[in-house]
C-alpha positions in Angstrom: -5.0 39.7 -16.8 -3.0 37.3 -14.5 0.6 36.7 -15.3 2.3 33.7 -13.6 6.0 33.0 -13.6 7.7 29.9 -12.3 11.2 28.6 -12.7 9.9 25.6 -14.6 6.8 25.1 -16.8 5.5 21.7 -17.8 3.1 22.4 -20.5 1.5 18.9 -20.7 4.2 17.5 -23.0 7.5 19.1 -22.3 9.4 21.0 -19.6 10.4 24.6 -20.2 12.2 27.2 -18.1 11.4 30.8 -17.0 8.1 31.2 -18.9 5.2 33.5 -18.0 1.7 32.2 -18.4 -0.8 34.9 -19.2 -4.4 34.2 -18.1 -7.5 36.1 -19.1 -11.2 35.3 -18.6 -10.4 31.8 -17.2 -8.3 30.7 -20.1 -4.6 30.7 -21.1 -4.0 33.8 -23.3 -0.4 33.2 -24.0 2.8 31.6 -22.8 5.9 33.8 -23.2 9.4 34.4 -22.0 9.4 38.2 -21.8 6.3 39.5 -20.2 6.4 40.9 -16.6 4.9 38.6 -14.0 2.2 39.7 -11.5 2.9 36.6 -9.5 6.4 35.0 -9.3 6.2 31.5 -7.9 9.9 31.2 -7.6 11.6 27.8 -7.4 8.4 26.0 -8.5 7.0 24.1 -11.4 3.7 25.2 -13.0 1.7 22.3 -14.6 -1.7 21.8 -16.1 -4.2 20.8 -13.4 -4.0 17.0 -12.9 -6.6 14.6 -14.2 -7.7 11.4 -12.3 -9.4 9.1 -14.8 -11.1 6.8 -12.3 -12.7 8.0 -9.0 -15.8 7.2 -7.0 -17.0 10.4 -5.3 -19.9 8.4 -3.7 -17.4 6.2 -1.7 -15.9 7.9 1.4 -12.6 5.9 1.6 -13.7 4.6 5.0 -13.8 1.1 6.5 -17.4 0.6 5.4 -18.0 2.4 2.1 -21.1 0.4 1.3 -22.7 1.1 4.7 -21.9 4.8 4.5 -23.4 4.9 1.0 -26.8 4.2 2.5 -26.6 7.1 5.0 -28.3 10.5 4.3 -26.2 13.3 2.9 -24.6 11.4 0.0 -24.4 14.5 -2.3 -22.8 16.6 0.4 -20.2 13.9 1.0 -19.5 13.7 -2.7 -19.0 17.5 -2.8 -16.5 17.2 0.0 -14.7 14.3 -1.8 -14.5 16.4 -5.0 -12.9 19.3 -3.0 -10.3 16.9 -1.7 -9.2 16.3 -5.2 -9.1 20.0 -6.0 -6.9 20.7 -3.0 -4.4 18.1 -4.2 -4.2 19.8 -7.6 -6.6 17.5 -9.4 -8.8 19.8 -11.4 -10.6 17.2 -13.5 -11.9 13.8 -12.3 -13.7 11.1 -14.2 -16.3 9.5 -11.8 -16.8 5.9 -12.9 -19.6 4.8 -10.6 -22.1 6.8 -8.6 -25.7 6.4 -7.6 -28.7 8.2 -9.1 -26.4 10.2 -11.5 -25.5 12.5 -8.5 -22.1 13.3 -9.9 -23.7 15.1 -12.8 -25.4 17.7 -10.6 -23.2 18.5 -7.6 -23.2 22.2 -8.6 -19.6 22.9 -7.4 -18.6 25.2 -10.2 -15.1 26.5 -9.6 -15.2 25.3 -6.0 -14.4 21.8 -7.2 -12.8 20.0 -10.1 -14.6 19.5 -13.4 -16.5 16.2 -13.0 -16.9 13.9 -16.0 -19.4 11.3 -15.0 -20.5 7.8 -16.1 -23.5 7.6 -13.7 -24.2 4.1 -12.3 -21.9 1.5 -14.0 -23.6 -1.0 -16.2 -23.4 -4.4 -14.5 -25.2 -7.8 -14.5 -28.1 -8.4 -12.0 -26.4 -8.7 -8.6 -23.1 -8.2 -10.5 -20.1 -6.0 -9.3 -21.4 -2.8 -7.8 -25.1 -3.7 -8.5 -26.0 -1.6 -5.4 -25.3 1.6 -7.4 -28.3 0.8 -9.6 -26.9 -0.1 -13.0 -28.1 -3.7 -13.5 -28.7 -4.7 -17.1 -28.8 -8.1 -18.9 -28.7 -9.2 -22.5 -27.8 -7.3 -25.7 -31.0 -5.2 -25.7 -30.7 -4.6 -22.0 -27.2 -3.1 -22.2 -28.2 -1.0 -25.2 -31.1 0.4 -23.3 -28.8 1.1 -20.3 -26.4 3.0 -22.6 -29.3 5.0 -24.0 -30.5 5.9 -20.6 -27.1 7.2 -19.6 -26.8 9.2 -22.8 -30.2 10.8 -22.1 -28.9 11.9 -18.7 -25.9 13.5 -20.3 -23.1 11.3 -19.1 -19.6 11.8 -20.4 -18.5 8.2 -20.6 -20.1 4.7 -20.4 -18.6 2.4 -17.7 -19.3 -1.4 -17.9 -18.3 -4.1 -15.5 -16.8 -6.7 -17.8 -15.7 -8.9 -14.9 -16.6 -9.2 -11.2 -14.8 -7.3 -8.5 -13.4 -7.5 -5.1 -15.9 -5.4 -3.2 -19.1 -7.2 -4.2 -19.9 -10.5 -2.6 -20.9 -13.2 -5.1 -18.8 -11.8 -7.9 -15.3 -12.8 -8.9 -12.5 -10.8 -10.4 -11.3 -13.7 -12.5 -14.6 -14.4 -14.2 -16.5 -12.6 -17.0 -19.9 -11.0 -16.3 -20.9 -10.4 -19.9 -20.4 -12.2 -23.1 -18.8 -10.9 -26.4 -22.2 -10.0 -27.9 -23.3 -7.9 -25.0 -19.9 -6.1 -24.8 -20.0 -5.3 -28.5 -23.6 -4.1 -28.3 -22.7 -1.7 -25.4 -19.6 -0.4 -27.3 -21.6 0.1 -30.5 -24.4 1.8 -28.7 -22.0 4.1 -26.8 -20.2 5.1 -30.0 -23.5 5.7 -31.8 -24.2 8.3 -29.1 -20.7 9.8 -29.5 -19.6 8.5 -26.1 -16.4 6.6 -25.1 -16.8 3.3 -23.2 -14.5 2.0 -20.6 -14.5 -1.5 -19.0 -13.7 -2.7 -15.6 -11.6 -5.9 -16.3 -9.6 -7.8 -13.7 -8.7 -10.9 -15.8 -7.0 -11.6 -19.1 -10.2 -12.9 -20.7 -12.1 -9.8 -19.7 -9.3 -7.5 -21.0 -9.2 -9.4 -24.3 -13.0 -9.3 -24.7 -13.1 -5.6 -24.1 -10.4 -5.0 -26.6 -12.2 -7.1 -29.2 -15.5 -5.4 -28.5 -14.0 -2.0 -29.4 -13.8 -0.4 -25.9 -11.9 2.9 -25.8 -10.1 2.2 -22.5 -9.8 -0.5 -19.9 -9.8 0.0 -16.1 -7.4 -2.0 -13.9 -6.4 -4.2 -16.8 -5.6 -7.1 -14.4 -4.6 -10.7 -14.8 -6.4 -12.3 -11.9 -6.8 -16.1 -11.9 -8.8 -17.9 -9.2 -5.9 -18.0 -6.8 -3.0 -16.0 -8.4 -2.0 -13.3 -10.9 -0.5 -14.3 -14.2 0.7 -11.5 -16.5 -0.2 -12.2 -20.1 2.6 -10.6 -22.1 1.1 -11.5 -25.5 -2.1 -9.7 -24.6 -0.1 -6.7 -23.4 1.6 -6.6 -26.8 -1.9 -6.6 -28.4 -2.9 -3.7 -26.2 0.2 -1.7 -27.2 -0.6 -2.2 -30.9 -4.2 -1.2 -30.5 -5.9 2.2 -30.3 -6.9 1.7 -26.6 -5.9 3.3 -23.3 -5.1 1.4 -20.2 -6.1 3.1 -17.0 -3.6 2.0 -14.4 -5.0 1.7 -10.8 -1.9 3.3 -9.3 -1.6 4.9 -5.9 -1.8 3.8 -2.3 -1.6 6.2 0.6 0.1 4.9 3.8 -2.6 3.6 6.0 -3.0 1.5 9.1 -5.6 -0.4 7.1 -3.8 -2.7 4.6 -5.3 -3.7 1.3 -7.6 -6.8 1.3 -5.7 -10.1 1.5 -6.6 -11.2 -2.0 -5.0 -7.9 -3.3 -2.0 -8.1 -1.0 -1.1 -11.6 -2.3 -1.2 -10.4 -5.8 0.8 -7.1 -5.3 4.0 -8.6 -6.8 2.1 -9.7 -9.9 0.5 -6.3 -10.2 3.9 -4.6 -10.0 5.2 -7.0 -12.7 2.2 -6.0 -14.9 2.9 -2.3 -14.4 6.5 -2.8 -15.6 5.4 -4.9 -18.6 2.8 -2.2 -19.7 5.5 0.4 -19.8 8.1 -1.8 -21.5 5.6 -2.7 -24.2 4.7 1.0 -24.9 1.0 0.7 -23.8 -0.8 4.0 -23.9 -1.6 4.7 -20.2 -3.3 7.0 -17.8 -3.7 6.9 -14.0 -7.1 6.0 -12.6 -6.7 5.8 -8.8 -10.0 4.2 -7.9 -10.2 6.9 -5.2 -12.8 6.3 -2.5 -12.9 2.5 -2.3 -11.0 2.2 1.1 -8.6 3.8 3.5 -5.5 3.3 1.3 -7.4 5.1 -1.5 -8.5 8.5 -0.2 -9.7 11.2 -2.6 -6.9 13.3 -4.1 -4.2 10.6 -4.3 -3.0 11.1 -7.9 0.4 12.3 -6.7 0.8 8.9 -5.0 -0.1 7.1 -8.2 2.6 9.1 -10.0 5.1 8.2 -7.4 4.2 4.5 -7.6 4.8 4.4 -11.4 8.2 6.2 -11.1 9.2 3.6 -8.5 8.3 0.9 -11.0 10.7 2.4 -13.6 8.5 4.8 -15.5 10.1 8.0 -16.7 8.8 11.0 -14.7 8.1 13.0 -17.9 5.8 10.1 -19.2 4.0 10.0 -15.9 3.4 13.7 -16.0 2.0 13.4 -19.5 -0.3 10.6 -18.4 -2.0 12.7 -15.8 -2.3 15.8 -18.0 -2.4 15.7 -21.8 -2.8 12.0 -22.3 -5.6 11.8 -19.7 -7.3 14.8 -21.3 -7.3 12.9 -24.6 -8.6 9.7 -23.0 -11.4 11.7 -21.4 -12.1 13.6 -24.6 -11.5 17.0 -23.2 -8.1 17.5 -24.9 -9.3 20.5 -26.8 -9.4 22.5 -23.5 -7.7 20.5 -20.7 -4.4 18.9 -20.1 -2.1 21.5 -21.6 -0.9 25.0 -20.8 -1.3 26.6 -24.2 -3.3 29.5 -25.6 -7.1 28.9 -25.6 -6.9 26.1 -22.9 -8.7 26.3 -19.6 -6.5 27.9 -17.0 -6.7 24.9 -14.6 -3.2 25.2 -13.2 -1.1 23.6 -10.4 2.1 25.0 -9.0 4.3 22.6 -7.0 7.5 23.3 -5.0 10.6 22.0 -6.7 11.0 19.9 -9.9 8.8 16.8 -10.3 11.1 15.5 -13.0 13.9 15.2 -10.4 11.6 14.3 -7.5 8.1 13.1 -8.4 7.0 13.6 -4.7 7.0 17.3 -5.5 3.4 16.7 -6.7 2.5 16.1 -3.1 3.5 19.7 -2.3 1.0 21.9 -4.0 2.0 25.6 -3.7 -1.1 26.9 -5.5 -4.1 25.6 -7.5 -6.0 27.6 -10.0 -9.4 26.6 -11.4 -10.2 28.5 -14.6 -7.7 31.2 -13.6 -9.1 31.6 -10.1 -6.9 30.8 -7.1 -8.7 28.1 -5.1 -6.0 27.0 -2.7 -2.5 28.1 -1.7 0.0 26.5 0.6 0.6 28.3 3.9 3.7 30.5 3.8 
């Protein structure tokens, strides 16, 4: 049995002090205040392993992610990307767009994070990310696409409700699917016991996904053709609904700036982040890791930092990347908490992330199912 003590313990909901976490057979056996510790982490905080709700392991975060996608060795590059997440303390990732369902069979085991995969995202012919192989049209077409993914054993359905910035010929401010197709996809996903999430960069897309019964919305943007206009009424509807907003938070300092269309909308995006929190929207962090140099794999700590900078309470941010994320990903019966019976996916960071959220960028140790997988140099 492994017994870990740290000065602070964030259990996925609340912060505690001087607790010992007992680990046996890969799971948390108990959390107590009086057991002797086999490992004392000192002035550190022990947290559940972090969860990134939106990554693309098939994208290498380079200057030409689409060109690299066509090069041999994609599965090996995806394994390397997954290990980057684990080294950063991210023990579970939700891959929302790969090719050939590769994310389902990388075979990393405890040498990588647990991977929850959507397979190729469902998109219109030549629609956003069509090159990943998920083109489908019409109500029957999208139902068949959902069935195909369910047969492959995916964990979530991803649908491109609007166009996107990385695909020529598509537009973030325009819908790709109509209400009937969106509802057909959501109904089919739910019939197979799967959650469905929608990529939506404009208010109309967000509203249509909400009305169709989607479980979560990625990006949740308010793009117009030439601007970004926050829809406060729609945000109030999101706050009142049983839906999770996956905030695309986190940018790593890079000599390569975001694309101009993104840069000119950054102020509006920051306004939206503040509005989501003020309204009480249920949120998680989905970094979109892999899509370019400012978005390398393993950047959840930077996403947490961005939200705190926008006025979010650190305790709520920690919940969003642990227990709330586990619930959104439907693994909350075993992930996202440090409690008896839960997987011993654990992260120790130096210092107190409630006082200094950048502590998440200083992992001291990462455990995957109770096994130490990385430790900071002494």
